[in-house]
N, CA, C, O and the ligand as a Tripos MOL2 file, in Angstrom:
@<TRIPOS>MOLECULE
protein
  261   259    66     0     0
PROTEIN
NO_CHARGES

@<TRIPOS>ATOM
      1 N          -0.7590  -27.7720   -1.2650 N.3       1 MET1
      2 CA         -0.0040  -28.1630   -2.4730 C.3       1 MET1
      3 C          -0.5230  -27.4060   -3.6780 C.2       1 MET1
      4 O           0.2700  -26.9600   -4.5080 O.2       1 MET1
      5 N          -1.8400  -27.2470   -3.8000 N.am      2 SER2
      6 CA         -2.3820  -26.5150   -4.9410 C.3       2 SER2
      7 C          -1.9860  -25.0380   -4.8760 C.2       2 SER2
      8 O          -1.7390  -24.4180   -5.9100 O.2       2 SER2
      9 N          -1.9270  -24.4810   -3.6860 N.am      3 GLU3
     10 CA         -1.4780  -23.0970   -3.5280 C.3       3 GLU3
     11 C          -0.0400  -22.9490   -4.0050 C.2       3 GLU3
     12 O           0.3050  -21.9660   -4.6610 O.2       3 GLU3
     13 N           0.7830  -23.9110   -3.6780 N.am      4 TRP4
     14 CA          2.1930  -23.8950   -4.0640 C.3       4 TRP4
     15 C           2.3300  -23.8460   -5.5800 C.2       4 TRP4
     16 O           3.1480  -23.0900   -6.1040 O.2       4 TRP4
     17 N           1.5390  -24.6430   -6.2870 N.am      5 ASN5
     18 CA          1.6300  -24.6960   -7.7380 C.3       5 ASN5
     19 C           1.3240  -23.3470   -8.3790 C.2       5 ASN5
     20 O           1.8800  -23.0190   -9.4270 O.2       5 ASN5
     21 N           0.4590  -22.5780   -7.7710 N.am      6 LYS6
     22 CA          0.0950  -21.2740   -8.3210 C.3       6 LYS6
     23 C           1.2560  -20.2810   -8.2730 C.2       6 LYS6
     24 O           1.2610  -19.2900   -9.0040 O.2       6 LYS6
     25 N           2.2270  -20.5460   -7.4210 N.am      7 LEU7
     26 CA          3.3630  -19.6420   -7.2950 C.3       7 LEU7
     27 C           4.3560  -19.7790   -8.4470 C.2       7 LEU7
     28 O           5.2110  -18.9160   -8.6430 O.2       7 LEU7
     29 N           4.2380  -20.8600   -9.2020 N.am      8 ILE8
     30 CA          5.1900  -21.0920  -10.2930 C.3       8 ILE8
     31 C           4.5980  -20.5680  -11.5990 C.2       8 ILE8
     32 O           3.6590  -21.1620  -12.1280 O.2       8 ILE8
     33 N           5.1290  -19.4660  -12.1270 N.am      9 PRO9
     34 CA          4.5190  -18.7780  -13.2580 C.3       9 PRO9
     35 C           4.6510  -19.5080  -14.5900 C.2       9 PRO9
     36 O           3.7250  -19.4550  -15.3990 O.2       9 PRO9
     37 N           5.7450  -20.1740  -14.8420 N.am     10 LYS10
     38 CA          5.9060  -20.8890  -16.0980 C.3      10 LYS10
     39 C           6.7770  -22.1170  -15.9050 C.2      10 LYS10
     40 O           7.5760  -22.1710  -14.9700 O.2      10 LYS10
     41 N           6.6310  -23.1000  -16.7770 N.am     11 PRO11
     42 CA          7.3360  -24.3660  -16.6000 C.3      11 PRO11
     43 C           8.8400  -24.2610  -16.6890 C.2      11 PRO11
     44 O           9.5510  -25.1390  -16.1990 O.2      11 PRO11
     45 N           9.3450  -23.1890  -17.3140 N.am     12 SER12
     46 CA         10.7890  -23.0700  -17.4760 C.3      12 SER12
     47 C          11.4870  -22.6480  -16.1820 C.2      12 SER12
     48 O          12.7040  -22.7760  -16.0460 O.2      12 SER12
     49 N          10.6920  -22.1450  -15.2380 N.am     13 SER13
     50 CA         11.2960  -21.7450  -13.9720 C.3      13 SER13
     51 C          11.6130  -22.9780  -13.1340 C.2      13 SER13
     52 O          10.9660  -24.0160  -13.2700 O.2      13 SER13
     53 N          12.5800  -22.8560  -12.2950 N.am     14 SER14
     54 CA         12.9920  -24.0020  -11.5010 C.3      14 SER14
     55 C          13.7140  -23.5310  -10.2460 C.2      14 SER14
     56 O          14.0270  -22.3520  -10.0800 O.2      14 SER14
     57 N          13.9610  -24.4870   -9.3830 N.am     15 PHE15
     58 CA         14.7530  -24.2000   -8.2010 C.3      15 PHE15
     59 C          16.1240  -24.8400   -8.3650 C.2      15 PHE15
     60 O          16.2570  -25.9170   -8.9460 O.2      15 PHE15
     61 N          17.1140  -24.1780   -7.8560 N.am     16 VAL16
     62 CA         18.4440  -24.7780   -7.8360 C.3      16 VAL16
     63 C          18.8990  -24.9270   -6.3860 C.2      16 VAL16
     64 O          18.6470  -24.0660   -5.5430 O.2      16 VAL16
     65 N          19.5610  -26.0220   -6.1270 N.am     17 ARG17
     66 CA         20.1330  -26.2110   -4.7900 C.3      17 ARG17
     67 C          21.5730  -25.7270   -4.8470 C.2      17 ARG17
     68 O          22.3970  -26.2650   -5.5860 O.2      17 ARG17
     69 N          21.8550  -24.7190   -4.0670 N.am     18 VAL18
     70 CA         23.1590  -24.0600   -4.1160 C.3      18 VAL18
     71 C          23.8880  -24.2490   -2.7960 C.2      18 VAL18
     72 O          23.3080  -24.1310   -1.7160 O.2      18 VAL18
     73 N          25.1620  -24.5430   -2.9120 N.am     19 LYS19
     74 CA         25.9950  -24.6900   -1.7190 C.3      19 LYS19
     75 C          26.7500  -23.3910   -1.4990 C.2      19 LYS19
     76 O          27.4170  -22.8910   -2.4050 O.2      19 LYS19
     77 N          26.6450  -22.8570   -0.3220 N.am     20 CYS20
     78 CA         27.3290  -21.6100   -0.0010 C.3      20 CYS20
     79 C          28.8440  -21.8100   -0.0710 C.2      20 CYS20
     80 O          29.3820  -22.7270    0.5490 O.2      20 CYS20
     81 N          29.5310  -20.9410   -0.8320 N.am     21 PRO21
     82 CA         30.9890  -21.0830   -0.9780 C.3      21 PRO21
     83 C          31.7400  -20.7490    0.3000 C.2      21 PRO21
     84 O          32.9090  -21.1050    0.4480 O.2      21 PRO21
     85 N          31.0820  -20.0770    1.2110 N.am     22 LYS22
     86 CA         31.7550  -19.6440    2.4420 C.3      22 LYS22
     87 C          31.5930  -20.6380    3.5840 C.2      22 LYS22
     88 O          32.5700  -21.0300    4.2220 O.2      22 LYS22
     89 N          30.3260  -21.0510    3.8410 N.am     23 CYS23
     90 CA         30.0790  -21.8980    5.0140 C.3      23 CYS23
     91 C          29.6150  -23.3040    4.6570 C.2      23 CYS23
     92 O          29.5410  -24.1690    5.5300 O.2      23 CYS23
     93 N          29.2980  -23.5480    3.3710 N.am     24 GLY24
     94 CA         28.9120  -24.9000    2.9740 C.3      24 GLY24
     95 C          27.4460  -25.2180    3.1650 C.2      24 GLY24
     96 O          27.0110  -26.3310    2.8660 O.2      24 GLY24
     97 N          26.6740  -24.2600    3.6590 N.am     25 ASN25
     98 CA         25.2370  -24.4610    3.8020 C.3      25 ASN25
     99 C          24.5920  -24.6520    2.4330 C.2      25 ASN25
    100 O          24.9330  -23.9470    1.4830 O.2      25 ASN25
    101 N          23.6640  -25.6020    2.3270 N.am     26 GLU26
    102 CA         22.9330  -25.7760    1.0740 C.3      26 GLU26
    103 C          21.5260  -25.2430    1.2360 C.2      26 GLU26
    104 O          20.8660  -25.5080    2.2400 O.2      26 GLU26
    105 N          21.0660  -24.4900    0.2460 N.am     27 GLN27
    106 CA         19.6770  -24.0390    0.2830 C.3      27 GLN27
    107 C          19.1230  -23.9160   -1.1210 C.2      27 GLN27
    108 O          19.8640  -23.8130   -2.0980 O.2      27 GLN27
    109 N          17.7820  -23.9280   -1.1980 N.am     28 LEU28
    110 CA         17.0970  -23.8430   -2.4780 C.3      28 LEU28
    111 C          16.9120  -22.3800   -2.8700 C.2      28 LEU28
    112 O          16.5220  -21.5460   -2.0530 O.2      28 LEU28
    113 N          17.2020  -22.0870   -4.1370 N.am     29 ILE29
    114 CA         17.0230  -20.7380   -4.6670 C.3      29 ILE29
    115 C          16.1630  -20.8410   -5.9200 C.2      29 ILE29
    116 O          16.3730  -21.7150   -6.7610 O.2      29 ILE29
    117 N          15.2090  -19.9550   -6.0320 N.am     30 PHE30
    118 CA         14.3770  -19.8920   -7.2360 C.3      30 PHE30
    119 C          15.2230  -19.3350   -8.3740 C.2      30 PHE30
    120 O          15.8550  -18.2900   -8.2240 O.2      30 PHE30
    121 N          15.2380  -20.0300   -9.5160 N.am     31 SER31
    122 CA         16.1380  -19.6380  -10.6050 C.3      31 SER31
    123 C          15.7770  -18.2910  -11.2120 C.2      31 SER31
    124 O          16.6220  -17.6430  -11.8300 O.2      31 SER31
    125 N          14.5300  -17.8640  -11.0420 N.am     32 ASN32
    126 CA         14.1200  -16.5530  -11.5590 C.3      32 ASN32
    127 C          13.9370  -15.5490  -10.4180 C.2      32 ASN32
    128 O          13.0880  -14.6610  -10.4910 O.2      32 ASN32
    129 N          14.7250  -15.6970   -9.3880 N.am     33 ALA33
    130 CA         14.6030  -14.8230   -8.2180 C.3      33 ALA33
    131 C          14.6860  -13.3530   -8.6310 C.2      33 ALA33
    132 O          15.5390  -12.9720   -9.4330 O.2      33 ALA33
    133 N          13.7970  -12.5400   -8.0800 N.am     34 VAL34
    134 CA         13.7920  -11.1130   -8.4040 C.3      34 VAL34
    135 C          14.4460  -10.2930   -7.2900 C.2      34 VAL34
    136 O          14.6430   -9.0860   -7.4270 O.2      34 VAL34
    137 N          14.7710  -10.9520   -6.2090 N.am     35 ASN35
    138 CA         15.4750  -10.2780   -5.1240 C.3      35 ASN35
    139 C          16.8010  -10.9880   -4.8650 C.2      35 ASN35
    140 O          16.9550  -12.1750   -5.1490 O.2      35 ASN35
    141 N          17.7380  -10.2460   -4.3290 N.am     36 LYS36
    142 CA         19.0090  -10.8400   -3.9550 C.3      36 LYS36
    143 C          18.7590  -11.9340   -2.9140 C.2      36 LYS36
    144 O          17.9780  -11.7520   -1.9800 O.2      36 LYS36
    145 N          19.4290  -13.0630   -3.0900 N.am     37 VAL37
    146 CA         19.2690  -14.1670   -2.1460 C.3      37 VAL37
    147 C          20.5590  -14.3280   -1.3600 C.2      37 VAL37
    148 O          21.6460  -14.4060   -1.9330 O.2      37 VAL37
    149 N          20.4260  -14.3770   -0.0510 N.am     38 THR38
    150 CA         21.6090  -14.5290    0.7870 C.3      38 THR38
    151 C          21.5530  -15.8380    1.5580 C.2      38 THR38
    152 O          20.4800  -16.4010    1.7770 O.2      38 THR38
    153 N          22.7110  -16.3080    1.9600 N.am     39 CYS39
    154 CA         22.8210  -17.5310    2.7460 C.3      39 CYS39
    155 C          22.0960  -17.3680    4.0730 C.2      39 CYS39
    156 O          22.2290  -16.3440    4.7430 O.2      39 CYS39
    157 N          21.3270  -18.3890    4.4480 N.am     40 ASN40
    158 CA         20.5880  -18.3380    5.7110 C.3      40 ASN40
    159 C          21.5180  -18.3840    6.9230 C.2      40 ASN40
    160 O          21.1420  -17.9680    8.0190 O.2      40 ASN40
    161 N          22.7070  -18.8810    6.7210 N.am     41 VAL41
    162 CA         23.6390  -19.0690    7.8370 C.3      41 VAL41
    163 C          24.6080  -17.8810    7.9680 C.2      41 VAL41
    164 O          24.7500  -17.3130    9.0510 O.2      41 VAL41
    165 N          25.2670  -17.5140    6.8720 N.am     42 CYS42
    166 CA         26.3420  -16.5110    6.9820 C.3      42 CYS42
    167 C          26.0510  -15.2360    6.1910 C.2      42 CYS42
    168 O          26.8600  -14.3080    6.1970 O.2      42 CYS42
    169 N          24.8970  -15.1810    5.5050 N.am     43 SER43
    170 CA         24.4530  -13.9710    4.7990 C.3      43 SER43
    171 C          25.2780  -13.5860    3.5780 C.2      43 SER43
    172 O          25.1100  -12.4870    3.0510 O.2      43 SER43
    173 N          26.1560  -14.4560    3.1220 N.am     44 VAL44
    174 CA         26.8660  -14.1840    1.8750 C.3      44 VAL44
    175 C          25.8490  -14.2140    0.7300 C.2      44 VAL44
    176 O          24.8650  -14.9490    0.8040 O.2      44 VAL44
    177 N          26.0730  -13.4270   -0.3270 N.am     45 VAL45
    178 CA         25.1260  -13.3900   -1.4490 C.3      45 VAL45
    179 C          25.2680  -14.6550   -2.2890 C.2      45 VAL45
    180 O          26.3540  -14.9850   -2.7670 O.2      45 VAL45
    181 N          24.1320  -15.3650   -2.4590 N.am     46 LEU46
    182 CA         24.1430  -16.6090   -3.2410 C.3      46 LEU46
    183 C          23.5720  -16.4090   -4.6380 C.2      46 LEU46
    184 O          23.9150  -17.1580   -5.5540 O.2      46 LEU46
    185 N          22.7110  -15.4150   -4.8190 N.am     47 ALA47
    186 CA         22.1340  -15.1570   -6.1380 C.3      47 ALA47
    187 C          21.7240  -13.6970   -6.2480 C.2      47 ALA47
    188 O          21.2630  -13.0880   -5.2820 O.2      47 ALA47
    189 N          21.9020  -13.1510   -7.4420 N.am     48 GLU48
    190 CA         21.5030  -11.7730   -7.7130 C.3      48 GLU48
    191 C          20.5700  -11.7560   -8.9040 C.2      48 GLU48
    192 O          20.7960  -12.4860   -9.8680 O.2      48 GLU48
    193 N          19.5190  -10.9350   -8.8640 N.am     49 PRO49
    194 CA         18.5920  -10.8410   -9.9930 C.3      49 PRO49
    195 C          19.2610  -10.1480  -11.1790 C.2      49 PRO49
    196 O          20.0740   -9.2410  -11.0020 O.2      49 PRO49
    197 N          18.9110  -10.5850  -12.3840 N.am     50 THR50
    198 CA         19.4920   -9.9760  -13.5860 C.3      50 THR50
    199 C          18.3980   -9.4700  -14.5160 C.2      50 THR50
    200 O          18.7010   -8.9400  -15.5850 O.2      50 THR50
    201 N          17.1350   -9.6210  -14.1340 N.am     51 GLY51
    202 CA         16.0180   -9.2890  -15.0180 C.3      51 GLY51
    203 C          15.4440  -10.5340  -15.6590 C.2      51 GLY51
    204 O          14.2930  -10.5320  -16.0950 O.2      51 GLY51
    205 N          16.2090  -11.5690  -15.7210 N.am     52 GLY52
    206 CA         15.7210  -12.8610  -16.2130 C.3      52 GLY52
    207 C          16.1000  -13.9150  -15.1910 C.2      52 GLY52
    208 O          15.6180  -13.8960  -14.0590 O.2      52 GLY52
    209 N          16.9440  -14.8140  -15.5830 N.am     53 LYS53
    210 CA         17.4400  -15.8100  -14.6400 C.3      53 LYS53
    211 C          18.3700  -15.1530  -13.6410 C.2      53 LYS53
    212 O          19.1490  -14.2660  -13.9890 O.2      53 LYS53
    213 N          18.2810  -15.5940  -12.4000 N.am     54 ALA54
    214 CA         19.1740  -15.0670  -11.3770 C.3      54 ALA54
    215 C          20.6030  -15.5450  -11.6530 C.2      54 ALA54
    216 O          20.8250  -16.6520  -12.1430 O.2      54 ALA54
    217 N          21.5490  -14.6880  -11.3280 N.am     55 ARG55
    218 CA         22.9450  -15.0980  -11.4280 C.3      55 ARG55
    219 C          23.3260  -15.7960  -10.1270 C.2      55 ARG55
    220 O          23.3190  -15.1920   -9.0540 O.2      55 ARG55
    221 N          23.6550  -17.0690  -10.2420 N.am     56 ILE56
    222 CA         23.9650  -17.8650   -9.0580 C.3      56 ILE56
    223 C          25.4400  -17.6890   -8.7010 C.2      56 ILE56
    224 O          26.3270  -17.8720   -9.5350 O.2      56 ILE56
    225 N          25.6720  -17.3330   -7.4570 N.am     57 LYS57
    226 CA         27.0520  -17.1000   -7.0040 C.3      57 LYS57
    227 C          27.6660  -18.3260   -6.3630 C.2      57 LYS57
    228 O          28.8830  -18.5080   -6.3760 O.2      57 LYS57
    229 N          26.8160  -19.1570   -5.8070 N.am     58 GLY58
    230 CA         27.3110  -20.3260   -5.0800 C.3      58 GLY58
    231 C          27.5740  -21.4950   -6.0130 C.2      58 GLY58
    232 O          27.5840  -21.3490   -7.2360 O.2      58 GLY58
    233 N          27.7810  -22.6310   -5.4240 N.am     59 ASP59
    234 CA         28.0890  -23.8550   -6.1290 C.3      59 ASP59
    235 C          26.7920  -24.6480   -6.3400 C.2      59 ASP59
    236 O          26.2200  -25.1660   -5.3820 O.2      59 ASP59
    237 N          26.3310  -24.7420   -7.5910 N.am     60 VAL60
    238 CA         25.0590  -25.4070   -7.8670 C.3      60 VAL60
    239 C          25.1970  -26.9130   -7.7200 C.2      60 VAL60
    240 O          26.0120  -27.5500   -8.3880 O.2      60 VAL60
    241 N          24.3760  -27.4730   -6.8230 N.am     61 GLN61
    242 CA         24.4210  -28.9090   -6.5470 C.3      61 GLN61
    243 C          23.4100  -29.6670   -7.3960 C.2      61 GLN61
    244 O          23.6660  -30.7980   -7.8110 O.2      61 GLN61
    245 N          22.2720  -29.0530   -7.6540 N.am     62 ALA62
    246 CA         21.1980  -29.7350   -8.3810 C.3      62 ALA62
    247 C          20.2030  -28.7090   -8.8910 C.2      62 ALA62
    248 O          20.0510  -27.6340   -8.3110 O.2      62 ALA62
    249 N          19.5240  -29.0480   -9.9820 N.am     63 VAL63
    250 CA         18.4370  -28.2310  -10.5040 C.3      63 VAL63
    251 C          17.1590  -29.0330  -10.3730 C.2      63 VAL63
    252 O          17.0770  -30.1680  -10.8430 O.2      63 VAL63
    253 N          16.1540  -28.4360   -9.7270 N.am     64 LEU64
    254 CA         14.8790  -29.1160   -9.5020 C.3      64 LEU64
    255 C          13.8180  -28.4520  -10.3670 C.2      64 LEU64
    256 O          13.4520  -27.2980  -10.1440 O.2      64 LEU64
    257 N          13.3330  -29.1860  -11.3470 N.am     65 GLU65
    258 CA         12.3250  -28.6110  -12.2620 C.3      65 GLU65
    259 C          10.9800  -28.4830  -11.5740 C.2      65 GLU65
    260 O          10.0150  -28.0220  -12.1840 O.2      65 GLU65
    261 ZN         26.8850  -19.4140    4.0880 Zn       66 ZN66
@<TRIPOS>BOND
     1     1     2 1
     2     2     3 1
     3     3     4 2
     4     3     5 am
     5     5     6 1
     6     6     7 1
     7     7     8 2
     8     7     9 am
     9     9    10 1
    10    10    11 1
    11    11    12 2
    12    11    13 am
    13    13    14 1
    14    14    15 1
    15    15    16 2
    16    15    17 am
    17    17    18 1
    18    18    19 1
    19    19    20 2
    20    19    21 am
    21    21    22 1
    22    22    23 1
    23    23    24 2
    24    23    25 am
    25    25    26 1
    26    26    27 1
    27    27    28 2
    28    27    29 am
    29    29    30 1
    30    30    31 1
    31    31    32 2
    32    31    33 am
    33    33    34 1
    34    34    35 1
    35    35    36 2
    36    35    37 am
    37    37    38 1
    38    38    39 1
    39    39    40 2
    40    39    41 am
    41    41    42 1
    42    42    43 1
    43    43    44 2
    44    43    45 am
    45    45    46 1
    46    46    47 1
    47    47    48 2
    48    47    49 am
    49    49    50 1
    50    50    51 1
    51    51    52 2
    52    51    53 am
    53    53    54 1
    54    54    55 1
    55    55    56 2
    56    55    57 am
    57    57    58 1
    58    58    59 1
    59    59    60 2
    60    59    61 am
    61    61    62 1
    62    62    63 1
    63    63    64 2
    64    63    65 am
    65    65    66 1
    66    66    67 1
    67    67    68 2
    68    67    69 am
    69    69    70 1
    70    70    71 1
    71    71    72 2
    72    71    73 am
    73    73    74 1
    74    74    75 1
    75    75    76 2
    76    75    77 am
    77    77    78 1
    78    78    79 1
    79    79    80 2
    80    79    81 am
    81    81    82 1
    82    82    83 1
    83    83    84 2
    84    83    85 am
    85    85    86 1
    86    86    87 1
    87    87    88 2
    88    87    89 am
    89    89    90 1
    90    90    91 1
    91    91    92 2
    92    91    93 am
    93    93    94 1
    94    94    95 1
    95    95    96 2
    96    95    97 am
    97    97    98 1
    98    98    99 1
    99    99   100 2
   100    99   101 am
   101   101   102 1
   102   102   103 1
   103   103   104 2
   104   103   105 am
   105   105   106 1
   106   106   107 1
   107   107   108 2
   108   107   109 am
   109   109   110 1
   110   110   111 1
   111   111   112 2
   112   111   113 am
   113   113   114 1
   114   114   115 1
   115   115   116 2
   116   115   117 am
   117   117   118 1
   118   118   119 1
   119   119   120 2
   120   119   121 am
   121   121   122 1
   122   122   123 1
   123   123   124 2
   124   123   125 am
   125   125   126 1
   126   126   127 1
   127   127   128 2
   128   127   129 am
   129   129   130 1
   130   130   131 1
   131   131   132 2
   132   131   133 am
   133   133   134 1
   134   134   135 1
   135   135   136 2
   136   135   137 am
   137   137   138 1
   138   138   139 1
   139   139   140 2
   140   139   141 am
   141   141   142 1
   142   142   143 1
   143   143   144 2
   144   143   145 am
   145   145   146 1
   146   146   147 1
   147   147   148 2
   148   147   149 am
   149   149   150 1
   150   150   151 1
   151   151   152 2
   152   151   153 am
   153   153   154 1
   154   154   155 1
   155   155   156 2
   156   155   157 am
   157   157   158 1
   158   158   159 1
   159   159   160 2
   160   159   161 am
   161   161   162 1
   162   162   163 1
   163   163   164 2
   164   163   165 am
   165   165   166 1
   166   166   167 1
   167   167   168 2
   168   167   169 am
   169   169   170 1
   170   170   171 1
   171   171   172 2
   172   171   173 am
   173   173   174 1
   174   174   175 1
   175   175   176 2
   176   175   177 am
   177   177   178 1
   178   178   179 1
   179   179   180 2
   180   179   181 am
   181   181   182 1
   182   182   183 1
   183   183   184 2
   184   183   185 am
   185   185   186 1
   186   186   187 1
   187   187   188 2
   188   187   189 am
   189   189   190 1
   190   190   191 1
   191   191   192 2
   192   191   193 am
   193   193   194 1
   194   194   195 1
   195   195   196 2
   196   195   197 am
   197   197   198 1
   198   198   199 1
   199   199   200 2
   200   199   201 am
   201   201   202 1
   202   202   203 1
   203   203   204 2
   204   203   205 am
   205   205   206 1
   206   206   207 1
   207   207   208 2
   208   207   209 am
   209   209   210 1
   210   210   211 1
   211   211   212 2
   212   211   213 am
   213   213   214 1
   214   214   215 1
   215   215   216 2
   216   215   217 am
   217   217   218 1
   218   218   219 1
   219   219   220 2
   220   219   221 am
   221   221   222 1
   222   222   223 1
   223   223   224 2
   224   223   225 am
   225   225   226 1
   226   226   227 1
   227   227   228 2
   228   227   229 am
   229   229   230 1
   230   230   231 1
   231   231   232 2
   232   231   233 am
   233   233   234 1
   234   234   235 1
   235   235   236 2
   236   235   237 am
   237   237   238 1
   238   238   239 1
   239   239   240 2
   240   239   241 am
   241   241   242 1
   242   242   243 1
   243   243   244 2
   244   243   245 am
   245   245   246 1
   246   246   247 1
   247   247   248 2
   248   247   249 am
   249   249   250 1
   250   250   251 1
   251   251   252 2
   252   251   253 am
   253   253   254 1
   254   254   255 1
   255   255   256 2
   256   255   257 am
   257   257   258 1
   258   258   259 1
   259   259   260 2
@<TRIPOS>SUBSTRUCTURE
     1 MET1         2 RESIDUE 1 A MET
     2 SER2         6 RESIDUE 1 A SER
     3 GLU3        10 RESIDUE 1 A GLU
     4 TRP4        14 RESIDUE 1 A TRP
     5 ASN5        18 RESIDUE 1 A ASN
     6 LYS6        22 RESIDUE 1 A LYS
     7 LEU7        26 RESIDUE 1 A LEU
     8 ILE8        30 RESIDUE 1 A ILE
     9 PRO9        34 RESIDUE 1 A PRO
    10 LYS10       38 RESIDUE 1 A LYS
    11 PRO11       42 RESIDUE 1 A PRO
    12 SER12       46 RESIDUE 1 A SER
    13 SER13       50 RESIDUE 1 A SER
    14 SER14       54 RESIDUE 1 A SER
    15 PHE15       58 RESIDUE 1 A PHE
    16 VAL16       62 RESIDUE 1 A VAL
    17 ARG17       66 RESIDUE 1 A ARG
    18 VAL18       70 RESIDUE 1 A VAL
    19 LYS19       74 RESIDUE 1 A LYS
    20 CYS20       78 RESIDUE 1 A CYS
    21 PRO21       82 RESIDUE 1 A PRO
    22 LYS22       86 RESIDUE 1 A LYS
    23 CYS23       90 RESIDUE 1 A CYS
    24 GLY24       94 RESIDUE 1 A GLY
    25 ASN25       98 RESIDUE 1 A ASN
    26 GLU26      102 RESIDUE 1 A GLU
    27 GLN27      106 RESIDUE 1 A GLN
    28 LEU28      110 RESIDUE 1 A LEU
    29 ILE29      114 RESIDUE 1 A ILE
    30 PHE30      118 RESIDUE 1 A PHE
    31 SER31      122 RESIDUE 1 A SER
    32 ASN32      126 RESIDUE 1 A ASN
    33 ALA33      130 RESIDUE 1 A ALA
    34 VAL34      134 RESIDUE 1 A VAL
    35 ASN35      138 RESIDUE 1 A ASN
    36 LYS36      142 RESIDUE 1 A LYS
    37 VAL37      146 RESIDUE 1 A VAL
    38 THR38      150 RESIDUE 1 A THR
    39 CYS39      154 RESIDUE 1 A CYS
    40 ASN40      158 RESIDUE 1 A ASN
    41 VAL41      162 RESIDUE 1 A VAL
    42 CYS42      166 RESIDUE 1 A CYS
    43 SER43      170 RESIDUE 1 A SER
    44 VAL44      174 RESIDUE 1 A VAL
    45 VAL45      178 RESIDUE 1 A VAL
    46 LEU46      182 RESIDUE 1 A LEU
    47 ALA47      186 RESIDUE 1 A ALA
    48 GLU48      190 RESIDUE 1 A GLU
    49 PRO49      194 RESIDUE 1 A PRO
    50 THR50      198 RESIDUE 1 A THR
    51 GLY51      202 RESIDUE 1 A GLY
    52 GLY52      206 RESIDUE 1 A GLY
    53 LYS53      210 RESIDUE 1 A LYS
    54 ALA54      214 RESIDUE 1 A ALA
    55 ARG55      218 RESIDUE 1 A ARG
    56 ILE56      222 RESIDUE 1 A ILE
    57 LYS57      226 RESIDUE 1 A LYS
    58 GLY58      230 RESIDUE 1 A GLY
    59 ASP59      234 RESIDUE 1 A ASP
    60 VAL60      238 RESIDUE 1 A VAL
    61 GLN61      242 RESIDUE 1 A GLN
    62 ALA62      246 RESIDUE 1 A ALA
    63 VAL63      250 RESIDUE 1 A VAL
    64 LEU64      254 RESIDUE 1 A LEU
    65 GLU65      258 RESIDUE 1 A GLU
    66 ZN66       261 GROUP 0 **** ****
């Protein structure tokens, strides 16, 4: 758990739970993702990096601070 906390660089970062628009799979995406995030099931792009906050392509279900 302490190792996990070290991965979060600042309090403003968060995870969002996104529902895939294609297959309906839900997965957690880091809001400041620096790499393209794809659906674990169908590989559709769910988030793209923009240099700051990731642009979320899917349907945001929840934001987890
Ligand atoms: Zn999918």
